[in-house]
N, C-alpha and C positions, 0 to 999 in steps of 0.2 A: 543394494535388488531389495533387498523387504525394507529395510530406511523409506527407500520413495514407495512402497506399496501401504506406508506407514500413512503418513505424510500425507499423501494424497485424498486416503480413507478418512483422517479426523482432522483433514482441511472444509469435514463439514460442519463440525461446529460449529467454526466463525462460519460459515456464510458463504463458504464454496473453496475450489484453486483459488480463485481471480480474491481471496481476499489470503490467502496466505504467505506469507511467509519463512525461508531460511533462510536461518540466520549458523555459521559453521564458523569457530571461535577455538584460535589458540591464544596458547602465552604472548604471540608479541606480534600475530597477524589473524583480521576476517574477513572471509567475506559474507555476502549479502545478495539472495536474490529471492525472486516471485518462486511458487515450485509447481507454479503449470505450468511449466516448461514454456516453449517457443509457440504453440499455440495455428498450427500451421492449416485448421482451417478457417478462421480469422484471420491470416495475414492480406492487408494492404483492403480491411471493407471496413478501418473503423468498430469494431463492435469490439474486442477483445478489454475484458473491465483493466482498466494501469492504476485498481491501489495495491494489491499484492506490489506493485517497485512501487510505488511511490509510499508504502511502507517498508520494504527492506532499504529501502532510501535513506528513511527517521530510523532506519535504527543505524546503519550504519551512521550516522551523524552523532544518532546517541551516546553511538563506543566507542567512537573520535574521543567527545567530546569528552566521558569520565576515564577518557586515556590523555585524554593533553591536559585536563581540570576547564578546559573553556566551554565556558555557558551558551555562549551565541548555538554552537551547535546543537546541548542540551534543550536549550530553548523552540530551535527546531525543527528538532523531532520530537515535540514534545505538540510543534503546532498543528505537522504533520498528523503526529496520529487525532491531535482535536477535530481539528480539519473531515479528515473524512468519519468519524462516529458521527458527524453534528450533519456531514449528508446521508447516511445509513439511518438516524438515526429523523430525519427528516419525508425521506423515503424517496430524495428526489435530487437532483438529476445521479441515479440508476442504471450499466448494463446490463442485456437482458437474462446476465444470468443473477441477476439479484433481485431484478424487475419482471420480469416478463421478457417477449415480446412483443408483445402490445402498450408496456409500457418504457421500454428502453431506449435512454438515448444513447447517442452516438461516442465512441471513450474518448471524442476531441472533448465534448463538453462536460463530461462527470471528471479530465483530466485537472482541465480548465478551471473548474468548481473549486476541488481540494485546491490547485493554487492560489484563488483568487480568498477562500476562507483560512487557509494556512499565512500569507498577506495579511488578512483583516488580524487575526490575533496575535499575529508580530505587531503587530502597527499602538492595537495593545497594551501588546506586556513590557517597550525600551523601559 
């Protein structure tokens, strides 16, 4: 319980709970997740920040890539992280937790932007 409280509080250092990733790594298995939980008040409203889930996917790709020696998985992880960083640096599109209610984009638009930037990066580094 205290670990959960600490991760919630520390998420502020990286932009909030919509950006925070949890990695539980053991000797043989690992689990990756956004730390924000299911966010019931946002369910079905196209408002939740998708970046933590996408970054968790990137962490899973990186872990699996290191474990198997598959450079393609490592490139995928790098591409996701760079895409999120680029969008945050650019300042758009961002969900309300990062941009405020006036400048907020829907979750679907943010997710699409991350996917498009990820694919653009992968096309450049092939």
